[in-house]
VOPALO-177077 format. One record per residue (C-alpha): residue number from 1; residue in three letters; x negated, y negated, z negated. Coordinates in Angstrom, 1 decimal. Example, Ala and Ser with C-alpha at 12.3 -4.5 7.8 and 13.67 -1.06 7.14 Angstrom:
# residues 2
R; resi; resn; east; north; up
R; 1; ALA; -12.3; 4.5; -7.8
R; 2; SER; -13.7; 1.1; -7.1
***
This chain:
# residues 543
R; resi; resn; east; north; up
R; 1; MET; 26.5; 5.1; -54.9
R; 2; SER; 27.8; 2.4; -57.4
R; 3; SER; 30.5; 0.0; -56.2
R; 4; LYS; 29.2; -2.7; -58.6
R; 5; PRO; 28.5; -5.9; -56.7
R; 6; ILE; 24.8; -6.4; -55.7
R; 7; GLU; 23.4; -9.8; -56.0
R; 8; ARG; 21.4; -9.7; -52.8
R; 9; LYS; 21.6; -11.1; -49.4
R; 10; ALA; 21.5; -8.8; -46.4
R; 11; LEU; 19.3; -8.6; -43.3
R; 12; ILE; 20.6; -6.3; -40.6
R; 13; TYR; 18.2; -4.4; -38.4
R; 14; CYS; 19.4; -2.6; -35.3
R; 15; ARG; 17.3; -0.7; -32.8
R; 16; VAL; 17.8; 1.3; -29.6
R; 17; SER; 15.0; 3.1; -27.6
R; 18; ASP; 16.1; 2.1; -24.1
R; 19; PRO; 18.7; 0.0; -22.3
R; 20; LYS; 20.8; 3.1; -21.6
R; 21; GLN; 21.6; 3.4; -25.3
R; 22; LYS; 23.1; -0.1; -25.2
R; 23; ARG; 26.0; 1.2; -23.2
R; 24; ASP; 26.9; 4.3; -25.2
R; 25; GLY; 28.2; 4.8; -28.8
R; 26; HIS; 24.8; 4.2; -30.3
R; 27; GLY; 24.3; 0.7; -28.8
R; 28; LEU; 23.2; -2.4; -30.6
R; 29; GLU; 26.8; -3.7; -31.0
R; 30; SER; 28.1; -0.5; -32.6
R; 31; GLN; 25.2; -0.4; -35.0
R; 32; GLN; 25.7; -4.0; -36.0
R; 33; HIS; 29.4; -3.5; -36.5
R; 34; ARG; 28.8; -0.6; -39.0
R; 35; CYS; 26.1; -2.6; -40.8
R; 36; PHE; 28.4; -5.6; -41.2
R; 37; GLN; 31.2; -3.4; -42.6
R; 38; PHE; 28.7; -1.8; -45.1
R; 39; ALA; 27.4; -5.2; -46.2
R; 40; ALA; 31.0; -6.4; -46.8
R; 41; GLN; 31.9; -3.3; -48.8
R; 42; HIS; 28.9; -4.1; -51.1
R; 43; ASN; 29.6; -7.8; -51.4
R; 44; MET; 26.5; -8.8; -49.5
R; 45; LEU; 26.3; -11.9; -47.3
R; 46; VAL; 24.5; -11.2; -44.0
R; 47; GLU; 21.9; -13.9; -43.4
R; 48; ARG; 20.3; -12.7; -40.2
R; 49; VAL; 20.5; -9.9; -37.7
R; 50; PHE; 17.4; -8.5; -35.9
R; 51; HIS; 17.6; -6.5; -32.7
R; 52; ASP; 15.0; -4.2; -31.1
R; 53; ASP; 15.3; -2.3; -27.8
R; 54; VAL; 11.9; -0.6; -27.8
R; 55; THR; 10.8; 2.6; -29.6
R; 56; GLY; 7.2; 1.7; -30.4
R; 57; GLY; 6.4; 5.4; -30.6
R; 58; GLY; 7.2; 5.4; -34.3
R; 59; ASP; 4.9; 2.4; -35.1
R; 60; PHE; 7.1; -0.4; -36.5
R; 61; LYS; 4.4; -2.9; -35.9
R; 62; LYS; 4.9; -2.5; -32.1
R; 63; ARG; 8.5; -3.7; -32.4
R; 64; PRO; 9.0; -7.5; -32.0
R; 65; ALA; 12.1; -7.7; -34.1
R; 66; MET; 10.7; -5.7; -37.0
R; 67; THR; 7.6; -7.8; -37.0
R; 68; GLU; 9.8; -10.9; -37.0
R; 69; LEU; 11.8; -9.4; -39.9
R; 70; LEU; 8.7; -8.8; -42.0
R; 71; ASP; 7.5; -12.4; -41.3
R; 72; TYR; 10.9; -13.6; -42.4
R; 73; LEU; 10.6; -11.8; -45.7
R; 74; LYS; 7.1; -13.2; -46.2
R; 75; HIS; 8.4; -16.8; -45.8
R; 76; ASN; 11.3; -16.1; -48.1
R; 77; ARG; 9.6; -13.9; -50.7
R; 78; HIS; 11.6; -15.6; -53.6
R; 79; THR; 14.9; -14.3; -52.2
R; 80; LYS; 16.0; -10.8; -52.8
R; 81; TYR; 17.1; -9.0; -49.7
R; 82; ALA; 18.7; -5.7; -48.7
R; 83; ILE; 17.5; -4.4; -45.3
R; 84; VAL; 20.5; -2.7; -43.8
R; 85; PHE; 19.8; 0.1; -41.3
R; 86; ASP; 22.6; 2.0; -39.5
R; 87; ASP; 20.6; 5.2; -40.1
R; 88; ILE; 17.2; 6.1; -41.6
R; 89; LYS; 16.0; 7.0; -38.1
R; 90; ARG; 16.4; 3.3; -37.1
R; 91; ALA; 13.6; 2.5; -39.6
R; 92; SER; 11.1; 5.0; -38.1
R; 93; ARG; 10.8; 8.5; -36.8
R; 94; ASP; 7.2; 9.0; -37.9
R; 95; VAL; 6.5; 10.0; -41.5
R; 96; TYR; 3.2; 8.0; -41.8
R; 97; PHE; 4.7; 4.7; -40.4
R; 98; TYR; 8.0; 5.2; -42.3
R; 99; TRP; 6.2; 5.1; -45.7
R; 100; ALA; 4.0; 2.3; -44.5
R; 101; LEU; 7.2; 0.3; -43.7
R; 102; ILE; 8.7; 1.1; -47.1
R; 103; ARG; 5.6; -0.2; -48.9
R; 104; GLU; 5.8; -3.4; -46.8
R; 105; LEU; 9.4; -3.9; -48.0
R; 106; GLU; 8.6; -3.2; -51.6
R; 107; GLN; 5.8; -5.8; -51.4
R; 108; TYR; 8.6; -8.4; -50.8
R; 109; ASP; 11.0; -6.8; -53.2
R; 110; ALA; 13.3; -5.8; -50.4
R; 111; ILE; 15.3; -2.6; -50.6
R; 112; PRO; 16.5; -0.4; -47.6
R; 113; MET; 20.1; 0.5; -47.5
R; 114; SER; 22.3; 2.4; -45.0
R; 115; PRO; 25.9; 3.5; -44.6
R; 116; ASN; 24.6; 7.0; -43.6
R; 117; PHE; 21.8; 7.5; -46.1
R; 118; VAL; 21.0; 6.9; -49.8
R; 119; PHE; 17.5; 5.6; -50.4
R; 120; GLU; 16.5; 6.8; -53.9
R; 121; LYS; 13.1; 6.2; -55.6
R; 122; THR; 13.2; 9.5; -57.4
R; 123; PRO; 10.9; 12.4; -56.5
R; 124; GLU; 13.8; 14.2; -55.0
R; 125; GLY; 14.9; 11.1; -53.1
R; 126; ARG; 11.4; 10.6; -51.6
R; 127; LEU; 11.3; 14.3; -50.6
R; 128; GLN; 14.7; 14.0; -48.9
R; 129; GLN; 13.5; 10.9; -47.0
R; 130; SER; 10.3; 12.6; -45.9
R; 131; ILE; 12.2; 15.7; -44.7
R; 132; THR; 14.7; 13.5; -42.8
R; 133; VAL; 12.1; 11.4; -41.2
R; 134; ALA; 9.9; 14.4; -40.4
R; 135; ALA; 12.9; 16.0; -38.7
R; 136; GLY; 13.4; 12.9; -36.6
R; 137; GLU; 9.7; 12.9; -35.8
R; 138; TYR; 9.9; 16.5; -34.6
R; 139; GLU; 13.0; 15.6; -32.5
R; 140; ARG; 11.2; 12.6; -31.0
R; 141; GLU; 8.1; 14.6; -30.0
R; 142; SER; 10.1; 17.6; -28.8
R; 143; ASN; 12.2; 15.3; -26.6
R; 144; ALA; 9.0; 13.6; -25.3
R; 145; ARG; 7.5; 17.0; -24.5
R; 146; GLN; 10.6; 18.2; -22.7
R; 147; THR; 10.8; 15.0; -20.7
R; 148; LEU; 7.2; 15.3; -19.7
R; 149; GLN; 7.6; 19.0; -18.7
R; 150; LYS; 10.7; 18.2; -16.6
R; 151; THR; 9.1; 15.2; -15.0
R; 152; LYS; 5.9; 17.1; -14.2
R; 153; SER; 7.9; 20.0; -12.8
R; 154; ARG; 9.8; 17.6; -10.5
R; 155; LEU; 6.5; 16.1; -9.4
R; 156; GLU; 5.1; 19.5; -8.6
R; 157; LYS; 8.1; 20.1; -6.4
R; 158; GLY; 7.3; 17.0; -4.4
R; 159; TYR; 9.7; 14.5; -5.9
R; 160; HIS; 8.6; 11.0; -7.1
R; 161; THR; 9.7; 10.4; -10.6
R; 162; PHE; 8.4; 6.9; -11.5
R; 163; THR; 9.4; 3.4; -10.5
R; 164; ALA; 10.0; 3.2; -6.8
R; 165; PRO; 7.2; 1.3; -5.1
R; 166; ALA; 7.7; -1.6; -2.6
R; 167; GLY; 9.3; -0.2; 0.5
R; 168; TYR; 11.3; 2.5; -1.2
R; 169; LYS; 14.4; 2.8; -3.4
R; 170; TYR; 16.3; 5.6; -5.2
R; 171; ILE; 19.6; 7.1; -4.3
R; 172; LYS; 21.6; 9.9; -5.8
R; 173; HIS; 21.8; 13.1; -3.9
R; 174; LYS; 24.5; 15.7; -4.7
R; 175; ILE; 22.0; 18.6; -4.7
R; 176; GLU; 18.5; 17.1; -5.2
R; 177; GLY; 19.5; 14.5; -7.7
R; 178; LYS; 17.7; 11.2; -7.7
R; 179; ILE; 15.6; 11.0; -4.5
R; 180; LEU; 13.3; 8.4; -2.9
R; 181; VAL; 14.3; 6.9; 0.4
R; 182; LYS; 13.0; 4.0; 2.5
R; 183; ASP; 14.2; 0.5; 1.9
R; 184; GLU; 14.1; -0.3; 5.6
R; 185; ARG; 13.8; -4.1; 5.4
R; 186; ILE; 10.8; -4.0; 3.0
R; 187; ALA; 9.4; -0.7; 4.4
R; 188; LEU; 8.8; -2.3; 7.8
R; 189; VAL; 6.7; -5.1; 6.2
R; 190; VAL; 4.7; -2.7; 4.1
R; 191; LYS; 4.1; -0.3; 7.0
R; 192; GLU; 2.8; -3.2; 9.2
R; 193; MET; 0.4; -4.3; 6.5
R; 194; ILE; -1.0; -0.8; 5.8
R; 195; GLU; -1.5; 0.0; 9.5
R; 196; GLY; -2.9; -3.5; 10.1
R; 197; TYR; -5.5; -2.9; 7.4
R; 198; ALA; -6.3; 0.5; 8.8
R; 199; SER; -6.8; -0.8; 12.4
R; 200; GLY; -8.9; -3.8; 11.3
R; 201; ARG; -6.2; -6.4; 12.1
R; 202; PHE; -6.6; -7.4; 8.4
R; 203; GLN; -10.3; -7.4; 7.7
R; 204; THR; -9.9; -7.9; 3.9
R; 205; LYS; -7.4; -7.2; 1.2
R; 206; GLN; -7.0; -10.9; 0.8
R; 207; GLU; -5.7; -11.2; 4.4
R; 208; ALA; -3.3; -8.4; 3.8
R; 209; ARG; -2.0; -10.2; 0.7
R; 210; PHE; -1.5; -13.4; 2.7
R; 211; PHE; 0.5; -11.4; 5.2
R; 212; LEU; 2.8; -10.0; 2.5
R; 213; GLU; 3.2; -13.5; 0.9
R; 214; ALA; 4.2; -14.9; 4.3
R; 215; SER; 6.9; -12.3; 4.8
R; 216; VAL; 10.4; -13.3; 3.8
R; 217; ASP; 11.5; -9.8; 3.1
R; 218; PHE; 8.7; -8.7; 0.8
R; 219; PRO; 9.6; -9.1; -2.9
R; 220; LYS; 7.5; -11.8; -4.7
R; 221; GLY; 7.6; -13.6; -8.0
R; 222; LYS; 8.9; -17.1; -8.7
R; 223; SER; 5.6; -18.6; -7.5
R; 224; GLY; 6.0; -16.9; -4.1
R; 225; ARG; 2.7; -15.1; -4.6
R; 226; ILE; 1.6; -11.5; -5.3
R; 227; GLY; -1.5; -10.3; -7.1
R; 228; ASN; -4.5; -8.8; -5.5
R; 229; SER; -3.9; -5.6; -7.5
R; 230; GLN; -0.6; -5.1; -5.7
R; 231; VAL; -2.3; -4.8; -2.3
R; 232; ASP; -4.8; -2.3; -3.9
R; 233; LYS; -1.9; -0.2; -5.3
R; 234; ILE; -0.2; -0.1; -1.9
R; 235; LEU; -3.4; 0.8; 0.0
R; 236; THR; -4.4; 3.6; -2.4
R; 237; ASN; -1.0; 5.1; -3.0
R; 238; PRO; -0.6; 8.4; -1.2
R; 239; LEU; 3.2; 8.1; -1.6
R; 240; TYR; 3.3; 6.0; 1.6
R; 241; ALA; 1.7; 8.9; 3.5
R; 242; GLY; 4.4; 11.2; 2.3
R; 243; MET; 2.3; 12.8; -0.4
R; 244; ILE; 2.7; 13.2; -4.2
R; 245; GLU; -0.2; 13.1; -6.7
R; 246; TYR; -0.5; 12.3; -10.4
R; 247; LYS; -4.0; 13.0; -11.8
R; 248; PRO; -3.2; 12.2; -15.5
R; 249; TRP; -0.9; 15.2; -15.5
R; 250; ASP; -3.1; 17.4; -13.2
R; 251; VAL; -0.6; 17.2; -10.3
R; 252; SER; -2.8; 17.6; -7.3
R; 253; MET; -2.1; 16.1; -3.8
R; 254; ARG; 0.9; 17.8; -2.2
R; 255; LYS; 3.5; 17.2; 0.4
R; 256; GLY; 6.3; 15.0; -0.9
R; 257; ARG; 10.1; 15.4; -0.4
R; 258; HIS; 10.4; 11.8; 0.9
R; 259; GLU; 9.8; 10.2; 4.3
R; 260; SER; 6.4; 8.7; 4.9
R; 261; LEU; 5.6; 5.2; 6.2
R; 262; ILE; 2.2; 6.1; 7.6
R; 263; SER; 0.4; 9.3; 8.5
R; 264; TYR; -1.9; 11.1; 6.1
R; 265; ASP; -4.7; 10.7; 8.6
R; 266; THR; -4.2; 6.9; 8.4
R; 267; PHE; -4.2; 7.0; 4.6
R; 268; CYS; -7.5; 8.9; 4.6
R; 269; GLN; -9.1; 6.4; 7.0
R; 270; ILE; -8.1; 3.6; 4.6
R; 271; GLN; -9.6; 5.4; 1.6
R; 272; ASP; -12.9; 5.9; 3.6
R; 273; ARG; -12.9; 2.2; 4.5
R; 274; LEU; -12.2; 1.1; 0.9
R; 275; LYS; -15.1; 3.2; -0.3
R; 276; GLY; -17.5; 1.8; 2.3
R; 277; SER; -18.6; -1.8; 3.0
R; 278; ALA; -16.0; -4.4; 3.3
R; 279; TYR; -15.3; -6.3; 6.5
R; 280; ALA; -16.2; -10.0; 6.7
R; 281; PRO; -13.1; -12.2; 6.4
R; 282; THR; -11.8; -13.8; 9.5
R; 283; ARG; -12.8; -17.5; 9.9
R; 284; LYS; -10.0; -19.8; 9.1
R; 285; ASN; -10.6; -22.0; 12.1
R; 286; ILE; -10.0; -19.2; 14.6
R; 287; SER; -6.5; -20.1; 15.6
R; 288; GLU; -4.2; -20.4; 18.6
R; 289; ASP; -5.7; -23.9; 19.1
R; 290; PHE; -9.0; -22.4; 20.2
R; 291; PRO; -8.5; -18.8; 21.5
R; 292; LEU; -11.9; -18.8; 23.3
R; 293; ARG; -13.8; -19.6; 20.1
R; 294; GLY; -16.5; -16.9; 19.6
R; 295; SER; -16.0; -15.6; 23.2
R; 296; VAL; -18.0; -18.3; 25.0
R; 297; GLU; -21.7; -19.0; 24.4
R; 298; CYS; -23.9; -22.0; 25.3
R; 299; LYS; -26.8; -21.6; 27.6
R; 300; CYS; -29.0; -21.2; 24.5
R; 301; GLY; -27.1; -18.0; 23.6
R; 302; ARG; -25.3; -19.3; 20.5
R; 303; ALA; -21.5; -19.0; 20.5
R; 304; LEU; -19.6; -22.2; 20.9
R; 305; THR; -17.6; -23.4; 17.9
R; 306; ALA; -14.5; -25.7; 18.2
R; 307; CYS; -12.9; -28.5; 16.4
R; 308; TRP; -10.4; -31.4; 16.6
R; 309; SER; -11.9; -34.9; 17.0
R; 310; LYS; -10.0; -38.0; 16.0
R; 311; SER; -10.3; -41.1; 18.2
R; 312; ARG; -10.2; -44.7; 16.9
R; 313; SER; -6.5; -44.8; 17.7
R; 314; GLY; -5.9; -41.8; 15.5
R; 315; THR; -5.2; -39.4; 18.3
R; 316; LEU; -6.6; -35.9; 17.9
R; 317; HIS; -8.6; -34.3; 20.8
R; 318; PRO; -9.6; -30.6; 21.0
R; 319; TYR; -13.2; -29.8; 21.9
R; 320; TYR; -15.7; -26.9; 22.0
R; 321; LEU; -19.3; -27.6; 21.2
R; 322; CYS; -22.7; -26.0; 20.4
R; 323; GLN; -24.1; -26.3; 16.9
R; 324; ASN; -27.5; -24.8; 17.5
R; 325; ARG; -30.0; -27.4; 16.2
R; 326; LYS; -32.7; -26.3; 18.7
R; 327; CYS; -30.3; -26.6; 21.7
R; 328; GLU; -30.5; -29.7; 23.9
R; 329; LEU; -26.7; -29.6; 24.2
R; 330; LYS; -26.1; -29.6; 20.4
R; 331; GLY; -23.1; -31.7; 19.5
R; 332; LYS; -22.1; -32.4; 23.1
R; 333; SER; -18.4; -31.9; 23.3
R; 334; ILE; -16.7; -29.9; 26.0
R; 335; ARG; -13.1; -30.7; 26.6
R; 336; ARG; -10.8; -27.7; 25.8
R; 337; ASP; -8.8; -28.1; 28.9
R; 338; LEU; -12.0; -28.0; 31.0
R; 339; LEU; -13.4; -24.9; 29.4
R; 340; GLU; -10.2; -22.9; 29.0
R; 341; GLY; -9.0; -24.1; 32.4
R; 342; ALA; -12.0; -22.5; 34.1
R; 343; PHE; -11.4; -19.3; 32.3
R; 344; GLU; -7.8; -19.2; 33.3
R; 345; SER; -8.8; -19.8; 36.9
R; 346; MET; -11.1; -16.8; 36.6
R; 347; LEU; -8.2; -14.7; 35.2
R; 348; ARG; -5.9; -15.7; 38.1
R; 349; GLN; -8.4; -14.3; 40.5
R; 350; LEU; -8.3; -10.9; 38.8
R; 351; THR; -5.2; -10.0; 40.8
R; 352; PRO; -5.0; -6.5; 42.3
R; 353; ARG; -4.4; -5.7; 45.9
R; 354; HIS; -1.2; -3.9; 46.7
R; 355; ASN; -2.7; -0.4; 46.9
R; 356; LEU; -4.2; -0.7; 43.4
R; 357; ILE; -0.9; -0.1; 41.5
R; 358; THR; -0.1; 3.1; 43.5
R; 359; LEU; -3.6; 4.4; 42.9
R; 360; ALA; -3.5; 3.5; 39.2
R; 361; GLU; -0.2; 5.4; 38.8
R; 362; LYS; -1.8; 8.5; 40.4
R; 363; MET; -4.8; 8.2; 38.1
R; 364; PHE; -2.6; 7.8; 35.0
R; 365; SER; -0.4; 10.7; 36.0
R; 366; LYS; -3.4; 13.0; 36.5
R; 367; LEU; -4.9; 11.9; 33.3
R; 368; TRP; -1.6; 12.5; 31.4
R; 369; GLU; -1.6; 16.1; 32.6
R; 370; HIS; -5.2; 16.5; 31.5
R; 371; ARG; -4.3; 15.1; 28.1
R; 372; GLU; -1.4; 17.5; 27.7
R; 373; ARG; -3.6; 20.5; 28.3
R; 374; SER; -6.2; 19.2; 25.9
R; 375; ALA; -3.6; 18.6; 23.3
R; 376; GLN; -2.4; 22.2; 23.4
R; 377; GLU; -6.0; 23.4; 23.1
R; 378; HIS; -6.5; 21.1; 20.2
R; 379; LYS; -3.3; 22.5; 18.5
R; 380; SER; -4.7; 26.1; 18.8
R; 381; SER; -8.0; 24.9; 17.3
R; 382; LEU; -6.1; 23.3; 14.4
R; 383; GLU; -4.2; 26.6; 13.7
R; 384; LYS; -7.5; 28.5; 13.6
R; 385; SER; -9.0; 25.9; 11.2
R; 386; MET; -6.0; 26.2; 8.9
R; 387; LYS; -6.2; 30.0; 8.8
R; 388; LYS; -9.9; 29.8; 8.1
R; 389; LEU; -9.3; 27.3; 5.2
R; 390; ASP; -6.7; 29.7; 3.7
R; 391; ARG; -9.2; 32.5; 3.7
R; 392; GLU; -11.8; 30.3; 2.1
R; 393; ILE; -9.4; 29.2; -0.6
R; 394; GLU; -8.6; 32.9; -1.4
R; 395; GLN; -12.3; 33.6; -1.7
R; 396; TYR; -12.8; 30.8; -4.1
R; 397; LEU; -9.8; 31.9; -6.2
R; 398; ASP; -11.2; 35.4; -6.4
R; 399; ARG; -14.5; 33.9; -7.6
R; 400; ILE; -12.7; 32.0; -10.4
R; 401; ILE; -11.1; 35.2; -11.6
R; 402; ASP; -14.5; 36.9; -11.7
R; 403; THR; -16.5; 34.2; -13.4
R; 404; GLN; -16.7; 33.4; -17.1
R; 405; SER; -18.5; 30.1; -17.0
R; 406; SER; -16.2; 27.1; -17.6
R; 407; THR; -18.7; 24.9; -15.6
R; 408; VAL; -18.5; 27.1; -12.6
R; 409; ILE; -14.7; 27.4; -12.8
R; 410; LYS; -14.4; 23.6; -12.9
R; 411; ALA; -16.7; 23.2; -9.9
R; 412; LEU; -14.7; 25.9; -7.9
R; 413; GLU; -11.4; 24.2; -8.8
R; 414; LYS; -12.7; 20.9; -7.5
R; 415; ARG; -13.8; 22.5; -4.3
R; 416; ILE; -10.4; 24.2; -3.9
R; 417; GLU; -8.7; 20.8; -4.4
R; 418; GLN; -10.8; 19.3; -1.7
R; 419; MET; -9.9; 22.1; 0.7
R; 420; GLU; -6.2; 21.8; -0.1
R; 421; GLN; -6.4; 18.1; 0.8
R; 422; ARG; -8.2; 19.0; 4.0
R; 423; LYS; -5.4; 21.5; 4.7
R; 424; LEU; -2.7; 18.9; 4.2
R; 425; LEU; -4.4; 16.7; 6.9
R; 426; LEU; -4.7; 19.7; 9.3
R; 427; GLU; -1.0; 20.6; 8.7
R; 428; GLU; 0.1; 17.0; 9.6
R; 429; GLN; -2.1; 17.0; 12.7
R; 430; PHE; -0.8; 20.4; 13.7
R; 431; THR; 2.8; 19.3; 13.4
R; 432; ASN; 2.3; 16.3; 15.6
R; 433; ALA; -0.2; 17.9; 18.0
R; 434; GLY; 0.9; 18.1; 21.6
R; 435; GLN; 3.7; 15.7; 21.1
R; 436; PRO; 3.3; 12.4; 23.0
R; 437; MET; 3.7; 9.3; 20.8
R; 438; LYS; 5.6; 7.6; 23.6
R; 439; PRO; 7.1; 8.7; 27.0
R; 440; VAL; 4.6; 8.6; 29.9
R; 441; ASP; 6.3; 5.6; 31.5
R; 442; GLU; 6.3; 3.6; 28.3
R; 443; MET; 2.8; 4.6; 27.5
R; 444; TYR; 1.3; 3.3; 30.7
R; 445; ARG; 3.6; 0.4; 31.3
R; 446; THR; 1.3; -2.0; 29.3
R; 447; ALA; -1.7; -0.7; 31.2
R; 448; LEU; -0.2; -1.3; 34.6
R; 449; GLU; 1.1; -4.7; 33.5
R; 450; PHE; -2.4; -5.7; 32.4
R; 451; LEU; -3.9; -4.5; 35.6
R; 452; SER; -1.3; -6.3; 37.6
R; 453; SER; -2.0; -9.7; 36.0
R; 454; PRO; -4.2; -10.3; 33.0
R; 455; TYR; -3.4; -13.9; 33.3
R; 456; LYS; 0.3; -13.4; 32.6
R; 457; ILE; -0.5; -11.7; 29.3
R; 458; TRP; -2.9; -14.6; 28.4
R; 459; GLU; -0.4; -17.2; 29.4
R; 460; ASN; 2.7; -15.8; 27.6
R; 461; GLY; 1.0; -14.1; 24.6
R; 462; GLY; 0.0; -15.3; 21.2
R; 463; LEU; -3.5; -15.4; 19.7
R; 464; ALA; -3.6; -11.6; 19.2
R; 465; GLU; -2.7; -11.0; 22.9
R; 466; LYS; -5.2; -13.5; 24.1
R; 467; ARG; -8.0; -12.1; 22.1
R; 468; ALA; -7.0; -8.6; 23.4
R; 469; VAL; -7.3; -9.9; 26.9
R; 470; LEU; -10.8; -11.1; 26.1
R; 471; LYS; -11.8; -7.7; 24.8
R; 472; LEU; -10.3; -5.9; 27.7
R; 473; THR; -11.7; -8.0; 30.5
R; 474; LEU; -15.2; -8.8; 29.2
R; 475; ASN; -18.2; -6.7; 28.1
R; 476; GLN; -19.9; -9.7; 26.5
R; 477; ARG; -19.4; -13.4; 25.9
R; 478; LEU; -19.0; -15.8; 28.8
R; 479; SER; -21.9; -18.1; 29.3
R; 480; TRP; -21.2; -21.9; 29.8
R; 481; ASP; -23.9; -24.0; 31.4
R; 482; GLU; -24.6; -27.7; 31.5
R; 483; LYS; -23.1; -28.0; 35.0
R; 484; GLY; -19.6; -27.4; 33.5
R; 485; MET; -19.0; -23.9; 34.8
R; 486; TYR; -19.3; -20.3; 33.8
R; 487; ARG; -22.1; -18.1; 34.9
R; 488; THR; -21.4; -14.8; 36.6
R; 489; PRO; -19.2; -12.9; 34.0
R; 490; ASN; -19.9; -9.4; 32.9
R; 491; PHE; -16.5; -7.7; 33.3
R; 492; SER; -15.5; -4.5; 31.4
R; 493; LEU; -15.8; -1.1; 33.0
R; 494; PRO; -12.2; -0.8; 34.5
R; 495; PHE; -12.7; -4.1; 36.4
R; 496; LYS; -16.2; -3.0; 37.5
R; 497; VAL; -14.9; 0.4; 38.8
R; 498; LEU; -11.9; -1.1; 40.5
R; 499; GLY; -13.8; -4.2; 41.7
R; 500; ASP; -13.1; -3.7; 45.3
R; 501; PHE; -9.4; -3.7; 44.7
R; 502; PHE; -9.4; -7.1; 43.0
R; 503; MET; -9.4; -10.5; 44.8
R; 504; TYR; -12.1; -11.9; 42.5
R; 505; LYS; -15.1; -12.6; 44.6
R; 506; ARG; -18.5; -11.4; 43.2
R; 507; GLU; -21.4; -9.3; 44.3
R; 508; MET; -21.2; -5.7; 43.3
R; 509; VAL; -23.3; -2.6; 43.6
R; 510; PRO; -22.9; -1.1; 47.1
R; 511; ARG; -20.1; 1.5; 47.4
R; 512; GLY; -22.7; 4.3; 47.6
R; 513; GLY; -24.2; 3.0; 44.3
R; 514; ILE; -27.7; 3.9; 43.1
R; 515; GLU; -26.8; 7.6; 42.7
R; 516; PRO; -25.4; 10.2; 45.2
R; 517; PRO; -21.7; 9.5; 45.8
R; 518; THR; -19.1; 11.7; 44.0
R; 519; ARG; -16.0; 12.9; 45.9
R; 520; GLY; -12.6; 13.6; 44.5
R; 521; PHE; -10.8; 12.0; 41.6
R; 522; SER; -13.7; 12.2; 39.1
R; 523; THR; -14.4; 8.4; 39.3
R; 524; LEU; -10.7; 7.6; 39.2
R; 525; ASN; -10.3; 9.8; 36.1
R; 526; ALA; -13.2; 8.0; 34.4
R; 527; CYS; -11.7; 4.7; 35.3
R; 528; ALA; -8.2; 5.7; 34.0
R; 529; SER; -9.7; 7.0; 30.7
R; 530; ASN; -11.5; 3.8; 30.1
R; 531; ILE; -8.6; 1.6; 30.9
R; 532; LEU; -6.4; 3.5; 28.5
R; 533; PHE; -9.1; 3.6; 25.8
R; 534; LEU; -9.4; -0.2; 25.9
R; 535; LEU; -5.7; -0.9; 26.2
R; 536; HIS; -4.5; 1.5; 23.5
R; 537; LYS; -7.5; 1.4; 21.1
R; 538; PRO; -7.3; 2.4; 18.3
R; 539; THR; -4.0; 4.4; 19.0
R; 540; LYS; -4.0; 7.9; 20.5
R; 541; TYR; -2.1; 9.4; 23.3
R; 542; PHE; -1.6; 12.7; 21.6
R; 543; LEU; -2.2; 13.3; 17.9
***
């Protein structure tokens, strides 16, 4: 190339495909240094430098700095510029877009130059440019294909390969490479949100989002808020259930090599709920200020609502009231301390006699033994179901080999995928079957504490505990009459069955009942089962 001075100003363009290249020998700084040296050797004054750190997939119009460079040429079309690239590949590694870029430069009378390549306008020079760019295009596509194959292979082995979701982080393992592990601080928050949505604690995705936004540990943007889509992504991501799936690459659901936050069974329940009808959102005015709201009804049968009323002096007073227009008591306020005080007096009377706790312990112990036997039987049943599924999958595979119809093959493959997902669920249940979620003493401690004194839980607990007490003690809403007292309450089954052991005075069906009496522990077992069902709902004793 001639060393004669060129009467042009220079614009330098540097590009890397990812941040990693900024740190090695092909980084932006090293490219810029070589381009400055080249411009100095050709007596060109560098007017501006443009940096890109995105590839654009070969399309120069997807690169912000290149678009800015072309706009700069457009606004300075009367100035002759040389566009200095470190290498021809920095311009483009796609033949079509490369020549489109060259035509754009020619439109503004700008010429490409490089310390590593000579741009000639001869037929031979254009051929050389096409060959060099085509080689770069092949290299780019070949690397992309190899990366995809390696990534897909790792996914198929059960390793997550994309950005770590909230609650997880990557660490380097000597043998397995980059693996996903729990970020304990955030994982606890995510787990509570997912399980809360599955159990109905959060009735809508909006409530789940509010919970995450209120958490100090959950990562949020500058506004302190998160998008509704983020909750959707968490609830529908099988990664949290210890599974791996990526449908765009035909990677079907399989067991992952990372620790799960929730069970696959819970994940399936959430998907079923998301596909069904949504739960109504919780009313905003249900709060710790009025725990009995919705649990007490007026004599007309309508549930009492609640509110704060401001007096002339500005003091706030809490009241319950009926809003039924047809009720004669509509709008008549009931002091909170009167209504809740009467309920608390009722709870205090639900105090067991001394022999109840001993009896309850025997019931729970007997029921525990029964649950253990049932769990082992359930485990055997799960094993048989898995073997049956394996046989069915083999049969479907044989049918795929025998058939020639692409439609039939597609239908069979879909059926096999469904059976594989069913098998994953059975395998998880089989692994955990027969193993108590908690020791027997810990499992029944809450039940015994509740039986000992429901009032203590009500007095010391928050809104969730108080509403649990209401569900556990009452079969239906309490009825408040105009005399300022509750009508005879309809207690839940455990308190009905154990009625004689409580000090609460009420009339009950005679000991003999209306059916022939049953001897043994059958009645006690029924009672224990119902107490546990109510206290631990929706959890299970044995999976």
